[in-house]
C-alpha positions, 0 to 999 in steps of 0.5 A, spaced: 652 752 963 649 757 957 648 750 953 644 748 959 640 754 959 638 753 952 636 746 954 632 748 960 628 753 956 625 747 952 617 747 953 612 744 948 610 751 947 617 754 945 621 749 942 629 751 942 631 749 935 634 753 930 631 751 923 634 752 916 632 751 909 637 750 903 634 750 896 637 746 891 637 747 883 635 739 882 635 733 886 640 731 890 643 724 890 641 720 897 648 717 897 652 723 896 648 727 901 649 721 906 657 721 904 657 729 906 654 728 912 658 722 914 665 726 912 663 733 915 657 733 920 659 727 924 666 730 924 663 734 930 663 729 935 657 733 938 652 730 932 653 723 935 652 725 942 645 725 946 644 729 952 644 725 959 640 728 965 643 727 972 639 723 977 633 725 980 634 732 977 640 734 981 647 737 978 648 739 970 646 735 964 652 732 960 653 730 953 655 722 952 656 718 946 650 715 943 652 707 943 646 706 938 647 712 933 644 711 927 645 716 921 639 714 917 635 715 924 636 723 923 635 723 915 628 723 912 626 724 905 619 726 904 615 729 898 610 735 898 602 734 897 600 736 890 600 741 888 606 743 892 609 750 891 611 755 896 605 755 901 606 747 901 613 748 903 612 753 908 606 749 911 611 743 912 616 747 915 611 750 920 609 743 922 617 741 923 617 748 928 611 745 932 614 738 933 619 737 938 626 733 937 627 726 940 631 727 946 633 720 946 637 721 940 642 726 938 638 733 938 638 734 930 634 732 924 635 733 916 629 732 912 630 732 904 624 735 901 623 733 893 620 739 889 619 740 882 625 745 882 629 741 886 631 738 893 630 742 899 634 741 905 630 742 912 635 742 918 633 742 925 638 743 930 637 744 938 640 750 940 643 747 946 648 744 941 651 751 938 649 758 937 647 761 930 654 763 929 657 756 930 651 753 926 652 757 920 659 755 920 657 748 921 652 749 915 658 752 911 662 746 912 657 742 908 657 746 902 663 747 897 664 753 892 664 748 886 660 742 884 666 738 883 668 737 890 673 733 893 672 728 899 674 732 905 672 733 913 670 739 916 676 739 921 672 743 926 677 744 931 683 745 926 680 751 923 682 753 916 686 759 916 685 766 913 678 764 910 675 761 916 677 767 920 674 772 914 668 768 915 668 769 923 669 776 922 663 777 917 659 773 922 661 777 928 659 783 925 651 780 925 647 783 931 648 790 927 655 791 928 654 792 936 661 788 937 667 789 933 671 785 937 667 780 941 673 777 945 676 784 947 669 786 950 668 780 954 675 781 957 674 788 958 667 788 962 669 784 968 665 785 974 666 792 975 661 797 976 659 799 969 656 791 968 653 792 975 649 798 973 647 795 966 644 789 970 640 794 974 638 797 968 636 790 965 632 788 971 628 794 972 626 795 965 619 795 964 615 789 961 613 791 954 606 793 953 601 788 951 599 787 943 597 782 939 604 779 939 604 778 946 600 772 950 599 765 952 603 761 947 600 754 944 604 748 941 602 750 933 608 755 930 607 758 923 613 760 918 613 764 912 619 767 908 620 773 902 622 772 895 630 774 895 632 781 894 638 784 891 643 786 896 646 791 892 639 795 892 639 795 899 646 798 900 645 803 895 639 805 898 643 806 905 648 810 902 643 815 899 640 815 906 646 815 910 645 809 913 648 802 913 645 795 910 643 793 917 639 800 918 635 799 912 633 792 914 631 793 921 627 799 919 623 795 914 622 790 919 619 795 924 615 798 918 612 791 917 610 790 924 607 796 924 603 795 918 601 788 921 599 791 928 594 797 924 591 791 920 589 788 927 586 795 929 592 796 934 593 803 936 600 804 934 601 812 936 606 813 941 607 805 941 614 802 942 616 795 942 622 792 944 626 787 939 631 782 943 637 782 938 643 776 939 650 779 939 656 775 938 661 774 943 665 769 940 672 771 939 674 771 931 678 765 931 673 761 935 667 761 930 668 754 928 667 751 936 660 749 938 656 751 944 653 758 946 657 764 946 652 770 945 649 776 949 642 780 947 641 787 947 634 790 947 632 795 941 626 799 942 622 799 935 618 806 934 611 803 931 608 810 931 613 813 926 609 812 919 614 815 915 620 810 913 625 816 912 624 818 919 623 811 922 630 810 919 633 816 922 631 814 929 633 807 929 640 808 926 640 813 932 638 808 937 642 802 934 649 807 934 647 809 942 647 801 943 654 800 940 659 799 946 653 797 950 655 792 956 648 789 955 650 783 951 655 781 956 651 782 962 645 778 958 650 772 957 652 772 964 644 772 966 644 766 961 649 762 964 646 763 971 639 760 968 643 754 966 645 753 974 639 755 977 634 749 979 629 746 974 623 749 978 626 756 978 627 755 970 620 759 968 622 765 973 629 766 970 626 765 962 621 770 964 626 775 965 628 776 958 621 774 955 617 780 959 622 785 956 621 784 949 616 782 944 620 779 938 627 776 937 630 779 931 636 776 928 641 778 922 646 774 919 651 776 913 652 769 910 657 767 904 657 772 898 660 766 893 655 761 890 655 755 894 654 747 892 651 741 896 652 734 894 654 737 887 647 741 887 647 749 886 644 752 893 639 757 890 636 760 897 638 759 904 633 761 910 633 760 917 629 761 924 632 761 931 627 759 937 622 764 940 626 765 946 623 767 953 616 765 950 616 770 945 611 769 940 614 772 934 621 771 931 624 775 924 630 772 921 634 776 916 640 772 912 644 774 906 647 769 901 650 770 894 648 778 894 641 777 896 637 778 902 631 774 905 627 775 911 623 769 914 618 770 920 616 765 925 610 766 929 605 762 934 599 760 931 595 763 936 598 770 936 600 771 929 596 766 925 598 769 918 606 771 918 606 772 911 602 778 912 608 781 916 613 778 910 609 782 905 609 788 910 617 788 910 617 787 903 612 793 902 616 798 907 623 796 904 620 798 897 619 805 900 626 805 902 629 803 896 625 808 892 627 814 897 632 819 895 
Protein backbone atom coordinates (compact mmCIF):
# COMPACT_ATOMS: atom_id res chain seq x y z
CA UNK A 1 0.00 0.00 0.00
CA UNK A 2 2.85 2.43 0.74
CA UNK A 3 4.37 1.69 -2.68
CA UNK A 4 1.02 2.69 -4.21
CA UNK A 5 1.11 5.94 -2.26
CA UNK A 6 4.40 6.94 -3.90
CA UNK A 7 3.02 5.92 -7.28
CA UNK A 8 -0.06 8.08 -6.79
CA UNK A 9 1.99 11.06 -5.64
CA UNK A 10 3.41 11.29 -9.17
CA UNK A 11 2.58 14.65 -10.72
CA UNK A 12 4.10 16.51 -13.71
CA UNK A 13 5.32 19.16 -11.28
CA UNK A 14 6.48 16.68 -8.63
CA UNK A 15 8.04 13.52 -10.08
CA UNK A 16 8.58 10.67 -7.62
CA UNK A 17 12.06 9.54 -8.67
CA UNK A 18 15.20 8.81 -6.69
CA UNK A 19 18.09 10.13 -8.79
CA UNK A 20 21.67 9.02 -8.18
CA UNK A 21 25.04 10.05 -9.62
CA UNK A 22 28.19 7.89 -9.54
CA UNK A 23 31.36 9.47 -10.93
CA UNK A 24 34.00 7.04 -12.20
CA UNK A 25 37.73 7.38 -12.71
CA UNK A 26 37.90 6.64 -16.43
CA UNK A 27 35.45 5.49 -19.09
CA UNK A 28 33.43 2.37 -18.38
CA UNK A 29 33.05 -0.22 -21.14
CA UNK A 30 29.46 -0.44 -22.34
CA UNK A 31 29.49 -4.25 -22.59
CA UNK A 32 30.96 -4.61 -19.11
CA UNK A 33 28.32 -2.30 -17.62
CA UNK A 34 25.62 -4.21 -19.44
CA UNK A 35 26.90 -7.46 -17.95
CA UNK A 36 26.83 -5.95 -14.44
CA UNK A 37 23.22 -4.88 -14.92
CA UNK A 38 22.17 -8.26 -16.34
CA UNK A 39 23.81 -10.27 -13.56
CA UNK A 40 23.02 -8.04 -10.60
CA UNK A 41 20.33 -5.41 -11.13
CA UNK A 42 18.05 -7.75 -13.06
CA UNK A 43 18.35 -10.38 -10.35
CA UNK A 44 15.82 -8.14 -8.60
CA UNK A 45 12.58 -9.12 -10.43
CA UNK A 46 11.10 -5.66 -9.88
CA UNK A 47 13.45 -4.17 -12.48
CA UNK A 48 11.82 -6.35 -15.17
CA UNK A 49 8.30 -5.42 -14.11
CA UNK A 50 6.01 -2.54 -14.99
CA UNK A 51 2.99 -1.10 -13.19
CA UNK A 52 -0.43 -2.35 -14.26
CA UNK A 53 -3.25 0.03 -13.38
CA UNK A 54 -6.64 -1.42 -12.37
CA UNK A 55 -9.53 -1.16 -14.82
CA UNK A 56 -11.61 1.99 -14.42
CA UNK A 57 -9.31 3.12 -11.61
CA UNK A 58 -10.90 0.69 -9.16
CA UNK A 59 -8.62 -1.31 -6.90
CA UNK A 60 -4.87 -1.25 -6.43
CA UNK A 61 -2.13 -1.10 -9.07
CA UNK A 62 -0.03 -4.25 -9.44
CA UNK A 63 3.45 -5.27 -10.57
CA UNK A 64 3.44 -7.44 -13.69
CA UNK A 65 6.29 -8.88 -15.76
CA UNK A 66 7.00 -6.81 -18.85
CA UNK A 67 6.84 -9.28 -21.79
CA UNK A 68 8.66 -6.77 -24.00
CA UNK A 69 11.44 -5.93 -21.54
CA UNK A 70 14.58 -4.69 -23.31
CA UNK A 71 17.62 -3.73 -21.24
CA UNK A 72 18.89 -1.46 -24.01
CA UNK A 73 15.73 0.65 -23.67
CA UNK A 74 16.85 1.51 -20.12
CA UNK A 75 20.51 2.27 -20.91
CA UNK A 76 21.40 5.57 -22.55
CA UNK A 77 24.83 6.93 -23.52
CA UNK A 78 25.29 10.70 -23.90
CA UNK A 79 28.10 13.25 -24.11
CA UNK A 80 27.96 16.69 -22.51
CA UNK A 81 28.06 19.75 -24.75
CA UNK A 82 31.35 21.64 -24.75
CA UNK A 83 33.00 22.96 -22.68
CA UNK A 84 31.48 20.36 -20.34
CA UNK A 85 32.50 20.45 -16.67
CA UNK A 86 30.46 20.44 -13.48
CA UNK A 87 27.94 23.08 -14.58
CA UNK A 88 27.11 21.13 -17.74
CA UNK A 89 26.68 17.94 -15.71
CA UNK A 90 24.44 19.73 -13.20
CA UNK A 91 22.35 21.05 -16.11
CA UNK A 92 22.01 17.53 -17.54
CA UNK A 93 20.93 16.10 -14.17
CA UNK A 94 18.49 18.99 -13.80
CA UNK A 95 16.87 18.07 -17.12
CA UNK A 96 16.47 14.48 -15.92
CA UNK A 97 14.91 15.66 -12.66
CA UNK A 98 12.32 17.48 -14.79
CA UNK A 99 11.55 14.56 -17.15
CA UNK A 100 9.10 11.76 -16.21
CA UNK A 101 9.85 8.08 -16.65
CA UNK A 102 8.00 6.01 -19.24
CA UNK A 103 5.18 4.27 -17.37
CA UNK A 104 4.71 1.73 -20.16
CA UNK A 105 8.03 0.18 -19.13
CA UNK A 106 9.74 -0.77 -15.82
CA UNK A 107 10.24 2.47 -13.94
CA UNK A 108 13.99 3.00 -14.09
CA UNK A 109 16.70 4.36 -16.38
CA UNK A 110 20.48 4.52 -16.45
CA UNK A 111 22.35 7.27 -18.32
CA UNK A 112 26.08 6.97 -18.97
CA UNK A 113 27.54 10.45 -19.43
CA UNK A 114 31.03 10.67 -20.92
CA UNK A 115 33.23 13.45 -19.50
CA UNK A 116 36.93 14.27 -19.68
CA UNK A 117 37.46 12.78 -16.20
CA UNK A 118 35.56 9.57 -16.91
CA UNK A 119 32.07 8.10 -17.09
CA UNK A 120 29.27 9.40 -14.89
CA UNK A 121 26.41 6.99 -14.17
CA UNK A 122 23.10 8.78 -13.60
CA UNK A 123 20.37 6.46 -12.36
CA UNK A 124 16.67 7.22 -12.06
CA UNK A 125 14.46 4.82 -10.12
CA UNK A 126 10.84 5.46 -9.20
CA UNK A 127 10.16 5.66 -5.48
CA UNK A 128 7.36 3.10 -5.77
CA UNK A 129 10.03 0.45 -6.41
CA UNK A 130 11.83 1.01 -3.12
CA UNK A 131 12.82 3.52 -0.46
CA UNK A 132 16.27 5.03 -0.03
CA UNK A 133 17.57 2.32 2.31
CA UNK A 134 16.74 -0.45 -0.15
CA UNK A 135 17.97 1.52 -3.17
CA UNK A 136 21.35 2.14 -1.55
CA UNK A 137 21.65 -1.63 -1.12
CA UNK A 138 20.73 -2.05 -4.79
CA UNK A 139 23.44 0.45 -5.67
CA UNK A 140 25.98 -1.43 -3.55
CA UNK A 141 25.08 -4.67 -5.30
CA UNK A 142 26.33 -3.17 -8.59
CA UNK A 143 29.75 -2.33 -7.19
CA UNK A 144 32.80 -4.24 -5.98
CA UNK A 145 35.64 -3.62 -3.53
CA UNK A 146 38.20 -4.49 -6.18
CA UNK A 147 38.75 -3.54 -9.81
CA UNK A 148 39.06 -7.27 -10.56
CA UNK A 149 35.66 -8.57 -9.62
CA UNK A 150 34.33 -12.01 -10.34
CA UNK A 151 30.98 -12.53 -12.00
CA UNK A 152 28.22 -12.86 -9.45
CA UNK A 153 24.57 -12.12 -8.81
CA UNK A 154 23.20 -9.68 -6.27
CA UNK A 155 21.17 -12.42 -4.55
CA UNK A 156 18.67 -9.93 -3.15
CA UNK A 157 16.60 -12.43 -1.24
CA UNK A 158 19.33 -14.58 0.25
CA UNK A 159 21.32 -11.87 1.94
CA UNK A 160 25.04 -11.81 2.50
CA UNK A 161 25.42 -12.72 6.15
CA UNK A 162 27.27 -10.43 8.51
CA UNK A 163 28.53 -7.97 5.89
CA UNK A 164 25.01 -7.28 4.63
CA UNK A 165 23.69 -6.89 8.19
CA UNK A 166 26.50 -4.45 9.00
CA UNK A 167 25.55 -2.33 5.98
CA UNK A 168 21.89 -2.44 6.97
CA UNK A 169 22.72 -1.37 10.51
CA UNK A 170 24.72 1.59 9.22
CA UNK A 171 21.90 2.65 6.92
CA UNK A 172 19.31 2.22 9.65
CA UNK A 173 21.14 4.87 11.63
CA UNK A 174 20.29 7.46 8.98
CA UNK A 175 17.52 9.83 9.94
CA UNK A 176 19.85 11.16 12.64
CA UNK A 177 19.80 8.05 14.80
CA UNK A 178 16.15 8.50 15.66
CA UNK A 179 15.44 4.78 15.38
CA UNK A 180 18.09 2.36 16.65
CA UNK A 181 15.93 -0.77 16.33
CA UNK A 182 13.31 -0.19 13.60
CA UNK A 183 11.60 -3.56 13.84
CA UNK A 184 11.12 -3.29 17.59
CA UNK A 185 9.74 0.23 17.28
CA UNK A 186 7.09 -0.82 14.78
CA UNK A 187 6.02 -3.66 17.07
CA UNK A 188 5.94 -1.48 20.15
CA UNK A 189 3.93 1.29 18.55
CA UNK A 190 0.85 -0.82 18.09
CA UNK A 191 -2.41 1.09 17.98
CA UNK A 192 -2.27 2.46 21.50
CA UNK A 193 -3.06 5.85 22.97
CA UNK A 194 0.48 7.13 22.39
CA UNK A 195 0.22 6.57 18.65
CA UNK A 196 -3.23 8.15 18.59
CA UNK A 197 -1.88 11.17 20.43
CA UNK A 198 1.01 11.49 17.99
CA UNK A 199 -1.42 11.34 15.06
CA UNK A 200 -3.44 14.12 16.66
CA UNK A 201 -0.29 16.23 17.06
CA UNK A 202 0.61 15.72 13.40
CA UNK A 203 -2.90 16.52 12.25
CA UNK A 204 -3.08 19.72 14.31
CA UNK A 205 0.44 20.84 13.35
CA UNK A 206 0.13 24.30 11.82
CA UNK A 207 1.27 24.79 8.22
CA UNK A 208 4.80 26.09 7.74
CA UNK A 209 5.02 29.87 7.25
CA UNK A 210 5.22 31.27 3.70
CA UNK A 211 8.75 31.86 2.40
CA UNK A 212 10.44 31.88 -1.00
CA UNK A 213 10.82 28.12 -0.56
CA UNK A 214 7.06 27.54 -0.67
CA UNK A 215 4.61 28.15 -3.50
CA UNK A 216 3.08 26.69 -6.63
CA UNK A 217 5.38 24.19 -8.31
CA UNK A 218 6.34 24.09 -11.96
CA UNK A 219 7.75 21.35 -14.16
CA UNK A 220 11.36 22.55 -14.15
CA UNK A 221 13.78 21.36 -11.44
CA UNK A 222 17.40 22.25 -10.72
CA UNK A 223 20.20 20.20 -9.14
CA UNK A 224 23.50 21.25 -7.59
CA UNK A 225 26.07 19.58 -5.36
CA UNK A 226 29.10 20.41 -3.26
CA UNK A 227 32.72 19.40 -3.46
CA UNK A 228 33.70 16.46 -1.19
CA UNK A 229 34.33 17.31 2.47
CA UNK A 230 36.60 15.14 4.68
CA UNK A 231 34.44 13.18 7.10
CA UNK A 232 37.18 13.12 9.74
CA UNK A 233 37.19 16.93 9.95
CA UNK A 234 33.43 16.91 10.62
CA UNK A 235 33.84 14.17 13.22
CA UNK A 236 36.56 16.13 15.03
CA UNK A 237 34.46 19.31 15.01
CA UNK A 238 31.53 17.42 16.48
CA UNK A 239 33.74 15.98 19.22
CA UNK A 240 35.02 19.45 20.15
CA UNK A 241 31.49 20.87 20.24
CA UNK A 242 29.86 17.94 22.05
CA UNK A 243 27.80 16.93 19.02
CA UNK A 244 27.48 14.14 16.49
CA UNK A 245 28.38 14.23 12.81
CA UNK A 246 24.66 14.45 12.01
CA UNK A 247 24.25 17.41 14.37
CA UNK A 248 27.04 19.29 12.60
CA UNK A 249 25.75 18.55 9.10
CA UNK A 250 22.16 19.53 9.82
CA UNK A 251 23.32 22.72 11.52
CA UNK A 252 25.32 23.61 8.41
CA UNK A 253 22.31 22.83 6.20
CA UNK A 254 20.07 25.07 8.33
CA UNK A 255 22.70 27.80 8.11
CA UNK A 256 22.78 27.48 4.33
CA UNK A 257 19.01 27.91 4.17
CA UNK A 258 19.26 30.93 6.46
CA UNK A 259 21.87 32.56 4.22
CA UNK A 260 19.71 31.99 1.16
CA UNK A 261 16.60 33.45 2.76
CA UNK A 262 18.52 36.56 3.76
CA UNK A 263 19.90 36.93 0.23
CA UNK A 264 16.28 36.96 -0.99
CA UNK A 265 15.49 39.66 1.61
CA UNK A 266 13.34 37.40 3.77
CA UNK A 267 12.93 38.35 7.43
CA UNK A 268 14.51 35.46 9.33
CA UNK A 269 14.21 36.89 12.83
CA UNK A 270 12.20 34.38 14.89
CA UNK A 271 11.51 32.36 11.73
CA UNK A 272 11.08 28.59 12.10
CA UNK A 273 10.68 26.26 9.12
CA UNK A 274 10.29 22.48 9.26
CA UNK A 275 12.33 19.82 7.51
CA UNK A 276 10.66 16.50 6.72
CA UNK A 277 13.22 13.82 7.57
CA UNK A 278 12.81 10.20 6.41
CA UNK A 279 13.44 7.62 9.15
CA UNK A 280 14.07 3.94 8.46
CA UNK A 281 11.54 1.46 9.89
CA UNK A 282 12.92 -1.58 8.08
CA UNK A 283 14.22 -4.42 10.32
CA UNK A 284 18.01 -4.63 10.12
CA UNK A 285 18.04 -8.05 8.43
CA UNK A 286 15.62 -6.91 5.67
CA UNK A 287 17.56 -3.97 4.28
CA UNK A 288 18.00 -5.78 0.95
CA UNK A 289 14.27 -6.14 0.26
CA UNK A 290 12.60 -3.70 -2.09
CA UNK A 291 9.46 -1.72 -1.30
CA UNK A 292 8.96 1.22 1.06
CA UNK A 293 9.19 0.97 4.83
CA UNK A 294 10.05 4.30 6.39
CA UNK A 295 8.36 7.09 8.29
CA UNK A 296 8.90 10.83 8.62
CA UNK A 297 9.64 13.23 11.44
CA UNK A 298 9.35 17.00 11.24
CA UNK A 299 12.32 18.91 12.62
CA UNK A 300 11.89 22.64 13.20
CA UNK A 301 14.92 24.63 11.96
CA UNK A 302 15.64 27.93 13.76
CA UNK A 303 16.37 30.40 10.95
CA UNK A 304 16.74 33.26 13.42
CA UNK A 305 19.93 31.95 15.05
CA UNK A 306 22.97 33.43 13.30
CA UNK A 307 25.72 32.02 15.52
CA UNK A 308 26.56 28.48 14.32
CA UNK A 309 27.47 27.20 17.80
CA UNK A 310 24.17 28.39 19.28
CA UNK A 311 22.30 26.92 16.31
CA UNK A 312 24.14 23.61 16.80
CA UNK A 313 23.21 23.45 20.49
CA UNK A 314 19.55 24.21 19.74
CA UNK A 315 19.25 21.69 16.92
CA UNK A 316 21.01 19.00 18.92
CA UNK A 317 18.50 19.53 21.73
CA UNK A 318 15.58 19.28 19.31
CA UNK A 319 16.88 16.16 17.59
CA UNK A 320 17.59 14.49 20.93
CA UNK A 321 14.00 15.22 21.95
CA UNK A 322 12.75 13.47 18.79
CA UNK A 323 14.56 10.23 19.63
CA UNK A 324 12.01 7.58 20.45
CA UNK A 325 9.23 9.64 18.90
CA UNK A 326 6.32 7.74 17.37
CA UNK A 327 6.12 10.26 14.52
CA UNK A 328 7.87 7.92 12.01
CA UNK A 329 5.51 5.00 12.71
CA UNK A 330 2.41 7.18 12.62
CA UNK A 331 3.57 8.82 9.39
CA UNK A 332 4.12 5.35 7.91
CA UNK A 333 0.51 4.55 8.78
CA UNK A 334 -0.65 7.73 7.06
CA UNK A 335 1.36 6.85 3.94
CA UNK A 336 -0.27 3.40 3.96
CA UNK A 337 -3.67 5.06 4.12
CA UNK A 338 -2.76 7.36 1.22
CA UNK A 339 -2.08 4.28 -0.88
CA UNK A 340 -5.62 3.05 -0.19
CA UNK A 341 -7.68 6.20 -0.73
CA UNK A 342 -9.45 6.79 -4.07
CA UNK A 343 -7.41 8.70 -6.64
CA UNK A 344 -9.68 11.75 -6.45
CA UNK A 345 -8.77 12.18 -2.78
CA UNK A 346 -5.05 11.87 -3.43
CA UNK A 347 -4.28 15.64 -3.58
CA UNK A 348 -5.83 16.19 -0.15
CA UNK A 349 -3.84 13.33 1.33
CA UNK A 350 -0.56 14.58 -0.15
CA UNK A 351 -1.25 18.07 1.21
CA UNK A 352 -1.32 16.54 4.69
CA UNK A 353 2.48 16.31 4.56
CA UNK A 354 3.34 19.07 2.13
CA UNK A 355 1.76 21.88 4.11
CA UNK A 356 3.59 20.99 7.31
CA UNK A 357 7.14 21.14 5.94
CA UNK A 358 9.29 23.33 3.72
CA UNK A 359 12.09 20.97 2.67
CA UNK A 360 12.98 17.29 2.62
CA UNK A 361 16.36 16.54 4.22
CA UNK A 362 17.94 13.10 3.95
CA UNK A 363 21.24 11.91 5.38
CA UNK A 364 22.53 8.50 4.31
CA UNK A 365 25.81 7.03 5.57
CA UNK A 366 27.28 5.26 2.58
CA UNK A 367 30.10 2.70 2.40
CA UNK A 368 33.44 3.64 3.96
CA UNK A 369 35.49 1.48 1.57
CA UNK A 370 36.64 2.36 -1.93
CA UNK A 371 34.20 0.91 -4.48
CA UNK A 372 34.53 -0.02 -8.15
CA UNK A 373 31.96 -0.38 -10.91
CA UNK A 374 32.77 -2.33 -14.04
CA UNK A 375 36.46 -2.18 -13.17
CA UNK A 376 36.45 1.61 -12.71
CA UNK A 377 37.00 3.36 -9.38
CA UNK A 378 33.92 5.15 -8.02
CA UNK A 379 35.25 8.59 -7.05
CA UNK A 380 32.09 10.40 -5.95
CA UNK A 381 28.48 9.55 -5.17
CA UNK A 382 25.46 11.84 -4.93
CA UNK A 383 21.67 11.37 -4.90
CA UNK A 384 18.38 13.23 -4.62
CA UNK A 385 15.07 12.00 -3.26
CA UNK A 386 11.71 13.22 -4.63
CA UNK A 387 10.39 16.55 -3.39
CA UNK A 388 7.57 14.75 -1.59
CA UNK A 389 4.29 16.35 -0.63
CA UNK A 390 4.74 19.02 -3.30
CA UNK A 391 7.58 20.64 -1.41
CA UNK A 392 9.89 22.69 -3.60
CA UNK A 393 13.22 21.93 -1.95
CA UNK A 394 15.28 18.85 -1.10
CA UNK A 395 18.68 18.53 0.57
CA UNK A 396 20.56 15.22 0.38
CA UNK A 397 23.65 14.43 2.43
CA UNK A 398 25.70 11.35 1.61
CA UNK A 399 28.99 10.04 2.98
CA UNK A 400 31.22 7.76 0.92
CA UNK A 401 34.84 6.65 1.35
CA UNK A 402 35.45 9.02 4.28
CA UNK A 403 34.04 12.06 2.47
CA UNK A 404 30.71 13.88 2.60
CA UNK A 405 28.82 15.62 -0.18
CA UNK A 406 25.61 17.63 -0.06
CA UNK A 407 23.19 17.98 -2.95
CA UNK A 408 20.26 20.35 -3.39
CA UNK A 409 17.28 19.85 -5.70
CA UNK A 410 14.78 22.66 -6.14
CA UNK A 411 11.79 23.82 -8.08
CA UNK A 412 13.11 26.32 -10.64
CA UNK A 413 10.27 28.78 -10.08
CA UNK A 414 10.94 28.94 -6.34
CA UNK A 415 14.72 28.45 -6.10
CA UNK A 416 16.34 28.96 -9.53
CA UNK A 417 19.85 28.91 -8.05
CA UNK A 418 20.29 25.93 -5.67
CA UNK A 419 24.08 26.28 -5.99
CA UNK A 420 23.77 29.28 -3.64
CA UNK A 421 22.30 27.02 -0.96
CA UNK A 422 25.19 24.62 -1.53
CA UNK A 423 27.75 27.44 -1.15
CA UNK A 424 25.93 28.61 1.98
CA UNK A 425 26.15 25.09 3.42
CA UNK A 426 29.89 24.99 2.69
CA UNK A 427 30.42 28.40 4.31
CA UNK A 428 28.48 27.45 7.44
CA UNK A 429 30.26 24.11 7.72
CA UNK A 430 33.60 25.90 7.45
CA UNK A 431 32.60 28.07 10.44
CA UNK A 432 31.68 25.00 12.45
CA UNK A 433 34.92 23.22 11.56
CA UNK A 434 36.87 26.24 12.81
CA UNK A 435 34.88 26.59 16.04
CA UNK A 436 36.65 25.76 19.30
